[in-house]
C-alpha positions as CSV (number, residue, x, y, z in Angstrom):
1,X,0.0,0.0,0.0
2,X,1.5,3.3,-1.1
3,X,1.5,6.2,1.3
4,X,2.3,9.8,0.3
5,X,3.5,12.3,2.7
6,X,3.7,16.0,1.6
7,X,7.2,17.3,2.0
8,X,9.2,20.5,1.3
9,X,12.8,20.1,0.1
10,X,15.3,22.9,0.8
11,X,18.8,22.5,-0.9
12,X,21.8,24.3,0.4
13,X,25.2,24.7,-1.3
14,X,28.4,24.0,0.8
15,X,31.4,26.1,-0.2
16,X,35.1,25.4,0.4
17,X,36.3,28.1,2.8
18,X,39.7,28.6,1.1
19,X,38.6,29.0,-2.6
20,X,34.8,29.4,-2.3
21,X,34.2,26.5,-4.7
22,X,31.0,24.5,-4.1
23,X,32.0,21.2,-2.7
24,X,28.6,19.6,-2.2
25,X,24.9,20.1,-1.7
26,X,22.7,19.3,1.3
27,X,19.0,18.6,1.0
28,X,16.7,19.0,4.0
29,X,13.2,17.6,3.9
30,X,10.4,19.1,6.0
31,X,7.2,17.2,6.7
32,X,4.3,19.4,5.6
33,X,1.5,17.1,6.9
34,X,0.6,19.4,9.8
35,X,0.8,22.6,7.7
36,X,-1.3,21.0,4.9
37,X,-4.0,19.9,7.4
38,X,-4.0,23.5,8.8
39,X,-4.4,24.9,5.3
40,X,-7.2,22.4,4.6
41,X,-8.9,23.5,7.8
42,X,-8.7,27.2,6.8
43,X,-10.0,26.4,3.3
44,X,-12.9,24.4,4.9
45,X,-13.7,27.3,7.2
46,X,-14.3,29.5,4.1
47,X,-16.9,27.2,2.7
48,X,-18.4,25.0,5.5
49,X,-19.9,25.4,9.0
50,X,-17.4,23.3,11.0
51,X,-20.0,22.2,13.6
52,X,-22.6,20.8,11.2
53,X,-20.3,20.3,8.1
54,X,-23.0,22.1,6.0
55,X,-22.1,24.5,3.2
56,X,-22.0,28.1,4.6
57,X,-23.3,31.2,2.8
58,X,-20.1,31.5,0.7
59,X,-20.3,28.0,-0.8
60,X,-24.1,28.2,-1.0
61,X,-23.9,31.2,-3.3
62,X,-21.5,29.3,-5.6
63,X,-23.8,26.2,-5.6
64,X,-26.8,28.5,-6.4
65,X,-24.9,30.3,-9.2
66,X,-24.0,26.9,-10.7
67,X,-27.7,25.9,-10.8
68,X,-28.6,29.2,-12.4
69,X,-25.9,28.9,-15.0
70,X,-27.2,25.4,-15.8
71,X,-30.6,27.2,-16.3
72,X,-32.5,24.9,-14.0
73,X,-36.0,26.3,-14.3
74,X,-37.3,24.3,-11.4
75,X,-34.9,25.9,-8.9
76,X,-36.5,26.9,-5.7
77,X,-35.1,28.4,-2.4
78,X,-36.5,27.6,1.0
79,X,-35.0,30.0,3.6
80,X,-36.0,28.7,7.1
81,X,-35.3,29.8,10.7
82,X,-35.5,28.1,14.0
83,X,-37.4,30.8,15.9
84,X,-37.0,29.3,19.4
85,X,-33.3,28.4,19.1
86,X,-32.2,30.7,22.0
87,X,-34.9,29.5,24.4
88,X,-33.9,25.9,23.6
89,X,-30.3,26.6,24.4
90,X,-31.3,28.2,27.7
91,X,-33.6,25.3,28.5
92,X,-31.0,22.6,28.0
93,X,-28.2,24.9,29.4
94,X,-25.8,24.1,26.5
95,X,-25.5,24.6,22.8
96,X,-25.4,21.0,21.7
97,X,-24.9,20.4,17.9
98,X,-26.7,17.1,18.0
99,X,-30.1,18.8,18.0
100,X,-29.3,20.5,14.8
101,X,-27.8,17.4,13.4
102,X,-31.0,15.5,14.0
103,X,-33.0,18.1,12.2
104,X,-30.6,18.2,9.3
105,X,-30.7,14.4,8.9
106,X,-34.5,14.5,8.7
107,X,-34.4,17.2,6.0
108,X,-31.5,15.7,4.1
109,X,-33.5,12.5,3.8
110,X,-36.0,14.4,1.8
111,X,-33.5,15.8,-0.7
112,X,-32.6,14.1,-4.0
113,X,-30.3,14.8,-7.0
114,X,-28.6,18.2,-6.9
115,X,-30.7,19.4,-4.0
116,X,-28.6,20.8,-1.1
117,X,-28.9,22.5,2.3
118,X,-26.7,25.2,3.7
119,X,-26.3,26.9,7.1
120,X,-26.3,30.7,7.0
121,X,-26.2,31.4,10.8
122,X,-26.6,29.3,13.9
123,X,-30.4,29.2,13.4
124,X,-30.9,30.2,9.8
125,X,-30.7,27.6,6.9
126,X,-31.4,27.6,3.2
127,X,-32.4,24.7,1.0
128,X,-31.8,24.7,-2.8
129,X,-34.3,22.5,-4.6
130,X,-33.9,21.6,-8.3
131,X,-35.5,18.2,-8.2
132,X,-39.1,19.4,-7.8
133,X,-40.9,20.0,-11.0
134,X,-44.4,21.4,-10.4
135,X,-46.3,23.2,-7.6
136,X,-48.1,20.0,-6.5
137,X,-44.7,18.4,-5.7
138,X,-43.6,21.6,-4.0
139,X,-46.7,21.7,-1.8
140,X,-46.1,18.1,-0.8
141,X,-42.4,18.8,0.0
142,X,-43.3,21.8,2.2
143,X,-46.0,19.8,4.0
144,X,-43.6,16.9,4.7
145,X,-40.8,19.4,5.7
146,X,-43.0,20.9,8.4
147,X,-44.3,17.5,9.5
148,X,-40.7,16.2,9.9
149,X,-39.3,19.3,11.5
150,X,-42.2,19.5,14.1
151,X,-41.5,16.0,15.4
152,X,-40.0,15.9,18.9
153,X,-36.2,15.7,19.1
154,X,-35.1,13.7,22.1
155,X,-32.2,15.1,24.1
156,X,-31.0,14.1,27.6
157,X,-34.4,12.6,28.4
158,X,-36.2,15.8,27.2
159,X,-38.5,16.3,24.2
160,X,-37.5,19.4,22.3
161,X,-39.8,20.9,19.7
162,X,-38.5,23.4,17.1
163,X,-40.6,26.4,16.0
164,X,-39.7,26.8,12.4
165,X,-40.8,29.5,9.9
166,X,-39.9,29.6,6.2
167,X,-39.9,31.8,3.1
168,X,-39.8,30.5,-0.5
169,X,-38.6,32.0,-3.7
170,X,-38.5,30.6,-7.3
171,X,-36.1,31.0,-10.2
172,X,-36.5,32.9,-12.4
173,X,-39.9,34.3,-11.3
174,X,-38.5,35.9,-8.1
175,X,-35.0,36.6,-9.2
176,X,-32.4,35.7,-11.8
177,X,-29.3,36.0,-9.5
178,X,-28.4,34.1,-6.3
179,X,-28.5,37.3,-4.3
180,X,-32.1,38.2,-5.5
181,X,-33.4,34.7,-4.8
182,X,-32.0,34.6,-1.3
183,X,-33.1,38.2,-0.5
184,X,-36.6,37.6,-1.7
185,X,-36.9,34.3,0.2
186,X,-35.7,36.1,3.3
187,X,-38.4,38.8,2.7
188,X,-41.0,36.1,2.6
189,X,-39.5,34.6,5.8
190,X,-39.7,37.9,7.6
191,X,-43.3,38.3,6.7
192,X,-44.1,34.7,7.8
193,X,-42.6,35.5,11.2
194,X,-44.8,38.6,11.5
195,X,-47.9,36.7,10.5
196,X,-48.0,34.5,13.5
197,X,-50.6,32.1,12.1
198,X,-48.4,31.4,9.0
199,X,-45.7,28.8,9.0
200,X,-44.3,29.8,5.6
201,X,-44.9,32.3,2.7
202,X,-44.0,32.4,-0.9
203,X,-42.4,35.6,-2.0
204,X,-44.6,37.9,-4.1
205,X,-43.9,41.4,-5.2
206,X,-46.4,42.9,-2.7
207,X,-44.0,41.8,0.1
208,X,-41.3,43.9,-1.4
209,X,-43.6,46.9,-1.5
210,X,-44.6,46.2,2.1
211,X,-40.9,46.1,3.1
212,X,-40.2,49.4,1.3
213,X,-43.1,51.0,3.0
214,X,-41.9,49.8,6.4
215,X,-38.5,51.2,5.7
216,X,-40.0,54.5,4.9
217,X,-42.3,54.5,7.9
218,X,-39.3,53.5,10.1
219,X,-37.4,56.5,8.9
220,X,-40.3,58.9,9.6
221,X,-40.9,57.3,13.0
222,X,-37.3,58.0,14.1
223,X,-37.9,61.7,13.6
224,X,-41.5,61.8,15.1
225,X,-40.4,63.0,18.5
226,X,-38.0,65.6,17.1
227,X,-40.6,66.9,14.7
228,X,-43.3,67.1,17.5
229,X,-45.6,64.7,15.6
230,X,-46.6,62.5,18.6
231,X,-49.5,63.3,20.9
232,X,-51.0,61.8,24.0
233,X,-54.8,61.6,24.2
234,X,-57.0,60.4,27.1
235,X,-60.0,58.1,27.0
236,X,-62.2,58.3,30.2
237,X,-62.9,55.3,32.3
238,X,-66.3,55.3,34.0
239,X,-68.1,53.5,36.8
240,X,-71.3,52.6,35.0
241,X,-73.2,52.2,38.3
242,X,-72.4,55.6,39.7
243,X,-71.6,57.3,36.4
244,X,-68.5,58.7,38.0
245,X,-65.2,59.1,36.1
246,X,-62.6,56.9,37.9
247,X,-59.7,57.4,35.5
248,X,-58.4,57.5,31.9
249,X,-56.1,55.7,29.7
250,X,-53.3,57.6,28.0
251,X,-53.2,56.7,24.3
252,X,-50.5,57.6,21.8
253,X,-51.3,59.1,18.4
254,X,-49.0,60.0,15.5
255,X,-49.7,62.3,12.6
256,X,-46.9,62.7,10.1
257,X,-46.7,65.7,7.8
258,X,-46.2,63.5,4.7
259,X,-48.2,60.4,5.6
260,X,-51.0,61.9,7.6
261,X,-52.5,59.9,10.6
262,X,-50.9,56.5,11.2
263,X,-52.8,53.9,13.2
264,X,-51.2,52.8,16.5
265,X,-51.8,49.2,15.2
266,X,-49.3,50.0,12.5
267,X,-46.6,52.1,14.2
268,X,-46.5,50.6,17.7
269,X,-45.6,47.1,16.5
270,X,-42.9,48.7,14.3
271,X,-41.5,50.7,17.2
272,X,-41.4,47.4,19.2
273,X,-39.6,45.7,16.3
274,X,-37.0,48.4,16.0
275,X,-36.6,49.0,19.8
276,X,-37.6,52.6,19.4
277,X,-40.6,51.9,21.7
278,X,-38.4,52.5,24.7
279,X,-37.6,56.0,23.7
280,X,-41.2,56.6,22.7
281,X,-42.4,55.1,25.9
282,X,-40.4,57.5,28.0
283,X,-41.6,60.4,26.0
284,X,-45.2,59.2,26.7
285,X,-44.5,58.9,30.5
286,X,-43.0,62.4,30.7
287,X,-45.9,63.9,28.6
288,X,-48.5,62.3,30.8
289,X,-46.7,63.5,34.0
290,X,-46.6,67.0,32.5
291,X,-50.4,66.9,31.7
292,X,-50.9,65.6,35.3
293,X,-49.7,68.9,36.7
294,X,-52.6,70.8,34.9
295,X,-55.4,68.5,35.8
296,X,-54.4,66.8,39.1
297,X,-56.6,69.2,41.2
298,X,-59.6,67.5,39.4
299,X,-58.7,64.0,40.6
300,X,-60.3,62.2,43.4
301,X,-58.1,59.9,45.5
302,X,-59.1,56.8,43.5
303,X,-58.6,58.5,40.1
304,X,-55.9,56.9,38.0
305,X,-54.3,57.6,34.7
306,X,-53.3,54.3,32.9
307,X,-50.0,54.2,31.0
308,X,-49.2,51.4,28.6
309,X,-45.8,49.8,29.2
310,X,-44.5,47.8,26.3
311,X,-43.0,44.3,26.9
312,X,-39.6,45.7,25.7
313,X,-39.7,48.7,28.0
314,X,-40.9,46.6,31.0
315,X,-37.6,44.7,30.7
316,X,-35.6,48.0,30.8
317,X,-33.6,48.1,34.1
318,X,-33.9,51.9,34.1
319,X,-37.7,52.1,33.9
320,X,-38.6,52.3,37.5
321,X,-35.7,54.7,38.3
322,X,-36.7,57.0,35.3
323,X,-40.4,57.0,36.4
324,X,-39.3,58.0,39.9
325,X,-37.2,60.9,38.6
326,X,-39.9,62.2,36.3
327,X,-42.5,61.9,39.2
328,X,-40.2,64.0,41.4
329,X,-39.7,66.5,38.5
330,X,-43.5,67.0,37.9
331,X,-44.7,66.4,41.4
332,X,-46.7,63.3,40.5
333,X,-48.4,61.2,43.2
334,X,-48.1,57.6,42.1
335,X,-51.4,56.7,43.7
336,X,-52.9,58.4,40.6
337,X,-50.9,56.3,38.2
338,X,-51.7,52.8,36.9
339,X,-49.5,50.9,34.5
340,X,-51.0,48.5,31.9
341,X,-49.0,45.5,30.7
342,X,-50.0,42.8,28.3
343,X,-50.1,39.1,28.9
344,X,-46.9,38.6,26.8
345,X,-45.0,40.4,29.6
346,X,-46.1,37.8,32.1
347,X,-45.2,34.7,30.0
348,X,-41.7,34.6,31.3
349,X,-40.1,34.0,34.8
350,X,-43.0,34.5,37.1
351,X,-40.8,35.2,40.2
352,X,-38.8,37.8,38.3
353,X,-42.0,39.5,37.0
354,X,-43.5,39.5,40.5
355,X,-40.4,41.2,41.9
356,X,-40.7,43.9,39.3
357,X,-44.4,44.4,39.9
358,X,-43.8,44.5,43.7
359,X,-41.4,47.5,43.1
360,X,-44.0,49.4,41.1
361,X,-46.7,48.7,43.7
362,X,-44.3,49.8,46.5
363,X,-44.4,53.3,45.0
364,X,-48.2,53.4,45.1
365,X,-49.0,52.4,41.5
366,X,-51.6,49.8,40.5
367,X,-51.1,47.2,37.8
368,X,-53.6,46.2,35.1
369,X,-53.3,43.4,32.6
370,X,-54.4,44.8,29.3
371,X,-56.3,42.9,26.6
372,X,-56.9,40.0,29.0
373,X,-58.1,36.8,27.3
374,X,-56.4,37.5,23.9
375,X,-53.1,35.8,24.7
376,X,-52.1,32.4,26.1
377,X,-51.3,33.3,29.7
378,X,-51.8,30.4,32.1
379,X,-54.6,31.1,34.6
380,X,-52.7,29.1,37.2
381,X,-50.2,32.0,37.4
382,X,-52.8,34.7,37.8
383,X,-53.6,34.1,41.4
384,X,-49.9,34.5,42.3
385,X,-49.3,37.7,40.4
386,X,-49.2,41.1,42.1
387,X,-51.7,42.7,39.8
388,X,-54.8,44.8,40.7
389,X,-57.0,44.8,37.6
390,X,-58.0,42.8,34.5
391,X,-58.9,44.7,31.4
392,X,-61.3,42.8,29.1
393,X,-60.4,43.2,25.4
394,X,-62.9,45.1,23.2
395,X,-63.2,42.0,21.0
396,X,-65.3,40.3,23.7
397,X,-68.0,42.9,23.8
398,X,-68.0,44.9,20.5
399,X,-70.3,42.4,18.7
400,X,-72.7,41.9,21.6
401,X,-75.6,41.0,21.2
402,X,-75.8,40.4,17.4
403,X,-72.8,38.1,17.0
404,X,-71.6,37.5,20.5
405,X,-73.5,36.4,23.6
406,X,-70.9,37.9,26.0
407,X,-70.0,34.7,27.7
408,X,-66.2,35.3,27.6
409,X,-66.6,38.7,29.2
410,X,-68.7,37.1,31.9
411,X,-66.1,34.3,32.5
412,X,-63.3,36.9,32.9
413,X,-65.5,38.9,35.2
414,X,-66.1,35.9,37.3
415,X,-62.4,35.1,37.5
416,X,-61.6,38.6,38.6
417,X,-64.3,38.5,41.2
418,X,-62.9,35.2,42.6
419,X,-59.4,36.6,42.8
420,X,-60.6,39.9,44.2
421,X,-59.3,41.9,41.3
422,X,-60.9,45.0,39.7
423,X,-62.3,44.5,36.2
424,X,-62.8,47.0,33.4
425,X,-64.1,46.5,29.8
426,X,-62.8,48.5,26.9
427,X,-64.7,49.1,23.7
428,X,-68.3,49.4,25.0
429,X,-70.3,51.6,22.5
430,X,-74.0,50.9,23.0
431,X,-76.6,51.2,25.9
432,X,-77.3,47.5,25.4
433,X,-73.6,46.6,26.0
434,X,-73.5,48.8,29.1
435,X,-76.6,47.1,30.6
436,X,-75.1,43.7,29.9
437,X,-71.9,44.6,31.6
438,X,-73.9,45.8,34.6
439,X,-75.7,42.5,34.7
440,X,-72.5,40.5,35.0
441,X,-71.1,43.0,37.5
442,X,-68.4,44.5,35.4
443,X,-68.9,48.0,36.7
444,X,-66.0,49.9,34.9
445,X,-66.0,50.7,31.3
446,X,-63.8,52.6,28.8
447,X,-65.5,53.1,25.4
448,X,-67.1,55.4,22.9
449,X,-70.5,55.1,24.7
450,X,-69.1,57.6,27.2
451,X,-66.3,59.2,25.2
452,X,-63.8,58.8,22.4
453,X,-60.1,59.5,23.3
454,X,-59.8,63.2,23.9
455,X,-57.0,65.8,23.5
456,X,-55.7,67.1,26.8
457,X,-57.8,70.4,26.7
458,X,-60.9,68.5,25.8
459,X,-60.3,65.9,28.5
460,X,-59.8,68.7,31.0
461,X,-63.2,70.2,29.9
462,X,-64.8,66.7,30.1
463,X,-63.6,66.3,33.7
464,X,-65.0,69.8,34.6
465,X,-68.4,69.1,33.0
466,X,-68.8,65.8,34.7
467,X,-67.7,67.1,38.1
468,X,-70.2,69.9,37.8
469,X,-73.0,67.4,37.2
470,X,-71.8,65.3,40.1
């Protein structure tokens, strides 16, 4: 058996000292095995993920370019992401490659011919498909892909489930270069992530338009505070038994000089996505505290202004300290302040959340869970949380009685009563809805039946009018 060893030969001439004539030559061999292996490793790093041995983005682009040069009309790109990768790593307390290996093995078993899979980042992968001819086959592939990837992965006596989203692009419909195909598949993936009910999306040109509009909106939003385009309005909260105003929710509005009025349902999720919600959130808190100075003499002891705190801002370590500083600056009594948090805030470490809530309550603030019933929060946690109020989402009353019998609102009211929590319903607009809420003992309402959201001056006048009548 022949064995070849890479060597380097250096030849040196040996001279006679007296006449400087070459007398002989000496050759010295160096074993290059180690150096060759090191170079091979460096070369592999350029093209492969060392942990999974999959092609990386560099090699994937070359493979894709080869397919395009061969004019493979059936070429399709599936860009997929493991959405819960970080939480899995935290749960198993280690980053074990065997979990990814098991997923890759399942997917690789589905590939044939020149199909291939590459790893772009630790949780992002791309599949290149040229073996699938028509849409029916593609639909079957995607269905099988999600079926296989959703099966439990067993690791250290644990069952691990991967949350996967995907975006798909086709050559040449969605791009004629590798960069266009990958970019457009990624656009589709991003939109699939945003549309929580979707596992995957095919790219279409409307997604590109949506992305461009979002980029434009993001640029305008960054200047909204500087350009004085944001405004806080107040929607009264009323005790429907006594007809007395017991508080108000501070709501954010944005009117851009180029785009006009933008719905909070559009710009608030965008601000959350970009992280700008923290800056905007502090602007809202300060503006509410400023307005508080003008109208606090109209407040009773139990009057509270509710301020929405986003999940991202709630995690900010500076939140409580900043609120305290602003309260001192504007002479705000925290007994008149309530913070509203969504169920998504509570779906983490219950002890850590309770510690934070305890600190807010220690200052005199009350805590409300906003849009209660629309998320997936476990009721078993509710009795242990340091909250004061549940807020029934408008979706559970707005269609009463025509298309909704109000049972969910009644169930939530009963839960609040059992746990000795206050309860308020938002979105009530008709006398019939008010009477129903009275009948189920939900005595607090925020809705257009009493008032739409009002600018500060109009809200101030509303308070004066109501206090005169009372």
